[in-house]
C-alpha positions as a Markdown table, in Angstrom:
| # | Residue | x | y | z |
|---|---|---|---|---|
| 1 | Met | 54.8 | -33.8 | 53.7 |
| 2 | Glu | 53.4 | -34.7 | 57.1 |
| 3 | Ser | 55.2 | -33.6 | 60.2 |
| 4 | Thr | 56.7 | -36.3 | 62.4 |
| 5 | Glu | 55.6 | -36.7 | 66.0 |
| 6 | Ser | 58.8 | -35.3 | 67.3 |
| 7 | Glu | 58.5 | -32.3 | 65.0 |
| 8 | Asp | 54.9 | -31.7 | 66.3 |
| 9 | Lys | 56.2 | -31.8 | 69.8 |
| 10 | Ala | 58.9 | -29.3 | 68.9 |
| 11 | Val | 56.3 | -26.9 | 67.5 |
| 12 | Ile | 54.0 | -27.0 | 70.5 |
| 13 | Arg | 56.6 | -27.2 | 73.3 |
| 14 | Ala | 56.4 | -24.2 | 75.6 |
| 15 | Pro | 59.4 | -21.9 | 75.6 |
| 16 | Gly | 61.9 | -22.5 | 78.4 |
| 17 | Arg | 61.8 | -20.2 | 81.5 |
| 18 | Pro | 64.1 | -17.3 | 80.9 |
| 19 | Arg | 67.2 | -17.2 | 83.0 |
| 20 | Arg | 67.0 | -14.8 | 85.9 |
| 21 | Arg | 69.5 | -12.0 | 85.8 |
| 22 | Ile | 71.6 | -11.4 | 88.9 |
| 23 | Asp | 72.0 | -7.9 | 90.2 |
| 24 | Met | 75.7 | -7.5 | 91.1 |
| 25 | Asp | 75.0 | -4.8 | 93.7 |
| 26 | Ala | 72.6 | -7.2 | 95.4 |
| 27 | Val | 75.3 | -9.9 | 95.3 |
| 28 | Ala | 77.8 | -7.4 | 96.9 |
| 29 | Asp | 75.3 | -6.5 | 99.6 |
| 30 | Ala | 74.6 | -10.2 | 100.4 |
| 31 | Val | 78.3 | -11.1 | 100.6 |
| 32 | Ala | 79.0 | -8.1 | 102.8 |
| 33 | Ser | 76.2 | -9.1 | 105.1 |
| 34 | Leu | 77.3 | -12.7 | 105.3 |
| 35 | Tyr | 80.9 | -11.6 | 106.1 |
| 36 | Ala | 79.6 | -9.3 | 108.8 |
| 37 | Asp | 77.5 | -12.2 | 110.3 |
| 38 | Gly | 80.0 | -15.0 | 110.2 |
| 39 | Gly | 83.3 | -14.0 | 108.7 |
| 40 | Tyr | 85.2 | -15.5 | 105.8 |
| 41 | Asp | 83.8 | -19.0 | 106.2 |
| 42 | Ala | 80.2 | -17.8 | 106.1 |
| 43 | Val | 80.6 | -16.6 | 102.5 |
| 44 | Thr | 79.5 | -19.5 | 100.2 |
| 45 | Ile | 77.6 | -19.8 | 96.9 |
| 46 | Glu | 74.8 | -21.6 | 98.8 |
| 47 | Ala | 74.5 | -18.9 | 101.5 |
| 48 | Thr | 74.6 | -16.1 | 99.1 |
| 49 | Ala | 72.0 | -17.6 | 96.9 |
| 50 | Glu | 69.7 | -18.0 | 99.9 |
| 51 | Arg | 70.2 | -14.3 | 100.8 |
| 52 | Leu | 69.3 | -13.4 | 97.2 |
| 53 | Ser | 66.3 | -15.8 | 97.2 |
| 54 | Val | 67.6 | -17.5 | 94.0 |
| 55 | Ser | 68.7 | -21.0 | 93.3 |
| 56 | Arg | 72.3 | -22.1 | 93.7 |
| 57 | Ala | 72.4 | -22.9 | 90.0 |
| 58 | Thr | 71.1 | -19.5 | 89.0 |
| 59 | Leu | 73.8 | -17.8 | 91.0 |
| 60 | Tyr | 76.5 | -20.2 | 90.0 |
| 61 | Arg | 75.9 | -19.4 | 86.3 |
| 62 | Thr | 77.0 | -15.8 | 87.0 |
| 63 | Val | 79.4 | -16.2 | 90.0 |
| 64 | Pro | 80.8 | -19.7 | 90.1 |
| 65 | Thr | 83.3 | -19.4 | 93.0 |
| 66 | Lys | 83.7 | -17.9 | 96.5 |
| 67 | Glu | 86.7 | -15.9 | 95.2 |
| 68 | Lys | 84.5 | -14.3 | 92.6 |
| 69 | Leu | 81.9 | -13.4 | 95.3 |
| 70 | Leu | 84.6 | -11.7 | 97.3 |
| 71 | Gly | 85.9 | -10.0 | 94.2 |
| 72 | Ile | 82.5 | -8.4 | 93.5 |
| 73 | Val | 82.1 | -6.9 | 97.0 |
| 74 | Phe | 85.8 | -5.7 | 96.9 |
| 75 | Glu | 85.6 | -4.1 | 93.5 |
| 76 | Arg | 82.4 | -2.3 | 94.4 |
| 77 | Ser | 83.8 | -1.0 | 97.6 |
| 78 | Thr | 87.0 | 0.3 | 96.0 |
| 79 | Gln | 85.3 | 1.8 | 93.1 |
| 80 | Asp | 82.8 | 3.7 | 95.3 |
| 81 | Leu | 85.6 | 4.9 | 97.6 |
| 82 | Tyr | 87.7 | 6.2 | 94.7 |
| 83 | Ala | 84.8 | 7.9 | 93.0 |
| 84 | Ser | 83.9 | 9.6 | 96.3 |
| 85 | Ala | 87.5 | 10.7 | 96.9 |
| 86 | Ile | 87.7 | 12.2 | 93.4 |
| 87 | Asp | 84.5 | 14.2 | 93.9 |
| 88 | Leu | 85.7 | 15.3 | 97.3 |
| 89 | Val | 89.1 | 16.6 | 96.2 |
| 90 | Ser | 87.7 | 18.3 | 93.1 |
| 91 | Glu | 85.1 | 20.2 | 95.2 |
| 92 | Ala | 87.3 | 21.0 | 98.2 |
| 93 | Pro | 87.9 | 24.8 | 98.6 |
| 94 | Ser | 91.4 | 24.4 | 100.1 |
| 95 | Ser | 94.2 | 21.8 | 100.5 |
| 96 | Ala | 93.3 | 21.5 | 104.2 |
| 97 | Asp | 89.7 | 20.7 | 103.3 |
| 98 | Ala | 90.8 | 18.1 | 100.7 |
| 99 | Leu | 93.2 | 16.4 | 103.2 |
| 100 | Phe | 90.9 | 16.4 | 106.1 |
| 101 | Gly | 88.0 | 15.3 | 103.9 |
| 102 | Leu | 90.0 | 12.4 | 102.6 |
| 103 | Met | 90.8 | 11.3 | 106.2 |
| 104 | Arg | 87.2 | 11.5 | 107.2 |
| 105 | Leu | 86.1 | 9.6 | 104.1 |
| 106 | His | 88.5 | 6.8 | 104.5 |
| 107 | Ile | 87.8 | 6.4 | 108.2 |
| 108 | Arg | 84.1 | 6.0 | 107.4 |
| 109 | Ala | 84.9 | 3.5 | 104.7 |
| 110 | Ala | 87.2 | 1.6 | 107.1 |
| 111 | Val | 84.4 | 1.3 | 109.6 |
| 112 | Asp | 81.8 | 0.3 | 106.9 |
| 113 | Met | 84.2 | -2.3 | 105.4 |
| 114 | Arg | 85.7 | -3.6 | 108.6 |
| 115 | His | 84.1 | -7.0 | 108.5 |
| 116 | His | 85.5 | -8.0 | 105.1 |
| 117 | Leu | 88.4 | -5.6 | 104.6 |
| 118 | Ser | 91.0 | -7.9 | 106.3 |
| 119 | Val | 90.7 | -10.5 | 103.6 |
| 120 | Phe | 91.8 | -8.0 | 101.0 |
| 121 | Phe | 95.1 | -7.0 | 102.6 |
| 122 | Gly | 97.7 | -8.4 | 100.2 |
| 123 | Gly | 94.9 | -9.6 | 97.9 |
| 124 | Ala | 94.1 | -12.8 | 99.9 |
| 125 | Gly | 91.1 | -14.6 | 98.6 |
| 126 | Leu | 90.8 | -12.5 | 95.4 |
| 127 | Pro | 90.8 | -13.9 | 91.9 |
| 128 | Pro | 94.0 | -13.1 | 90.0 |
| 129 | Asp | 92.3 | -10.6 | 87.6 |
| 130 | Val | 90.7 | -8.8 | 90.5 |
| 131 | Tyr | 94.0 | -8.8 | 92.4 |
| 132 | Ala | 95.7 | -7.2 | 89.4 |
| 133 | Arg | 93.0 | -4.5 | 89.3 |
| 134 | Trp | 93.4 | -4.0 | 93.0 |
| 135 | Gln | 97.1 | -3.3 | 92.5 |
| 136 | Thr | 96.3 | -0.7 | 89.9 |
| 137 | Trp | 93.6 | 0.8 | 92.1 |
| 138 | Thr | 96.0 | 1.0 | 95.0 |
| 139 | Arg | 98.5 | 2.9 | 93.0 |
| 140 | Glu | 95.9 | 5.4 | 91.6 |
| 141 | Tyr | 94.4 | 5.9 | 95.1 |
| 142 | Glu | 97.8 | 6.5 | 96.7 |
| 143 | His | 98.7 | 8.9 | 93.8 |
| 144 | Leu | 95.5 | 10.9 | 94.6 |
| 145 | Trp | 96.5 | 11.2 | 98.2 |
| 146 | Val | 100.1 | 12.1 | 97.4 |
| 147 | Asp | 98.9 | 15.1 | 95.3 |
| 148 | Val | 96.7 | 16.2 | 98.2 |
| 149 | Val | 99.4 | 15.8 | 100.7 |
| 150 | Asn | 101.9 | 17.7 | 98.5 |
| 151 | Asp | 99.5 | 20.6 | 98.2 |
| 152 | Ala | 98.9 | 20.6 | 102.0 |
| 153 | Met | 102.7 | 20.8 | 102.5 |
| 154 | His | 103.0 | 23.6 | 100.0 |
| 155 | Asp | 100.2 | 25.5 | 101.9 |
| 156 | Gly | 101.7 | 24.9 | 105.3 |
| 157 | Val | 99.0 | 22.5 | 106.5 |
| 158 | Leu | 101.6 | 19.8 | 106.9 |
| 159 | Asp | 105.4 | 20.2 | 107.5 |
| 160 | Arg | 107.5 | 19.7 | 104.4 |
| 161 | Ala | 108.6 | 16.1 | 104.2 |
| 162 | Asp | 108.5 | 13.2 | 101.7 |
| 163 | Pro | 104.9 | 13.3 | 100.3 |
| 164 | Arg | 104.8 | 9.6 | 99.5 |
| 165 | Leu | 106.1 | 8.6 | 102.9 |
| 166 | Thr | 103.7 | 11.0 | 104.7 |
| 167 | Thr | 100.8 | 9.7 | 102.6 |
| 168 | Arg | 101.5 | 6.1 | 103.6 |
| 169 | Leu | 101.7 | 7.0 | 107.2 |
| 170 | Leu | 98.4 | 8.8 | 107.1 |
| 171 | Leu | 96.8 | 5.9 | 105.1 |
| 172 | Gly | 98.1 | 3.5 | 107.6 |
| 173 | Met | 96.4 | 5.4 | 110.4 |
| 174 | Val | 93.0 | 5.6 | 108.7 |
| 175 | Ile | 93.1 | 2.0 | 107.3 |
| 176 | Trp | 94.0 | 0.5 | 110.7 |
| 177 | Val | 90.7 | 1.8 | 112.1 |
| 178 | Ser | 89.1 | -1.2 | 110.4 |
| 179 | Arg | 91.1 | -3.5 | 112.6 |
| 180 | Trp | 90.4 | -2.1 | 116.0 |
| 181 | Tyr | 87.0 | -0.4 | 115.7 |
| 182 | Arg | 84.3 | -1.8 | 118.0 |
| 183 | Pro | 80.8 | -0.2 | 118.0 |
| 184 | Glu | 80.2 | -1.3 | 121.5 |
| 185 | Glu | 83.0 | 1.0 | 122.7 |
| 186 | Gly | 80.7 | 3.9 | 121.9 |
| 187 | Leu | 82.8 | 5.8 | 119.4 |
| 188 | Thr | 81.3 | 6.9 | 116.1 |
| 189 | Pro | 83.2 | 7.2 | 112.8 |
| 190 | Asp | 82.8 | 11.0 | 113.0 |
| 191 | Glu | 84.3 | 11.1 | 116.5 |
| 192 | Ile | 87.3 | 9.0 | 115.4 |
| 193 | Ala | 87.7 | 11.2 | 112.3 |
| 194 | Asp | 87.5 | 14.4 | 114.5 |
| 195 | Thr | 90.4 | 13.1 | 116.7 |
| 196 | Ala | 92.5 | 12.1 | 113.7 |
| 197 | Val | 92.0 | 15.5 | 112.0 |
| 198 | Ala | 92.7 | 17.3 | 115.3 |
| 199 | Leu | 96.2 | 15.7 | 115.4 |
| 200 | Ile | 97.0 | 17.8 | 112.3 |
| 201 | Ala | 94.6 | 20.7 | 112.5 |
| 202 | Arg | 95.8 | 22.0 | 115.9 |
| 203 | Arg | 99.0 | 23.2 | 114.4 |
| 204 | Leu | 97.0 | 25.5 | 112.1 |
| 205 | Gln | 95.3 | 27.3 | 115.0 |
């Protein structure tokens, strides 16, 4: 039986161009860069696609909304911070080293994330599924701090008090760095961390 013209065309038609895969780390970098340059309004599908040198349609197939873009950079930031905190605490030789290390780590993170961190307070701008994971992450991260603070109290690094309340006060101090930090003022993250640690460490001398 002879092939029809349409069947012949189907046989000889060149295969379609494969879809380009999107690197989520590259997306997170692009979104963070856009936020640093122009704030919340600067983050769009179009602008992110341009930063990635891909078409809007290519990016849209993987990340269809602005909220999803923000979710990607947020989740990478929190996952990296938590993993670094776990490693730091597990390797710290003392409760003082663990506590002061966490303070330094979070201050550096607050500075690095300062351009886009404000949108995440309270979960604003995050997709519901990402916001739910953010709540879980917050509890786990706070629990890690509470354990370190409790050990520091036991060892005399901190005065004995409510560990959870003390943790939230310490976290409030280091998180707030993201709101007031200005590089033009000449302070480095390490200098800020040194001052924060000194508020506690002097009592050990």
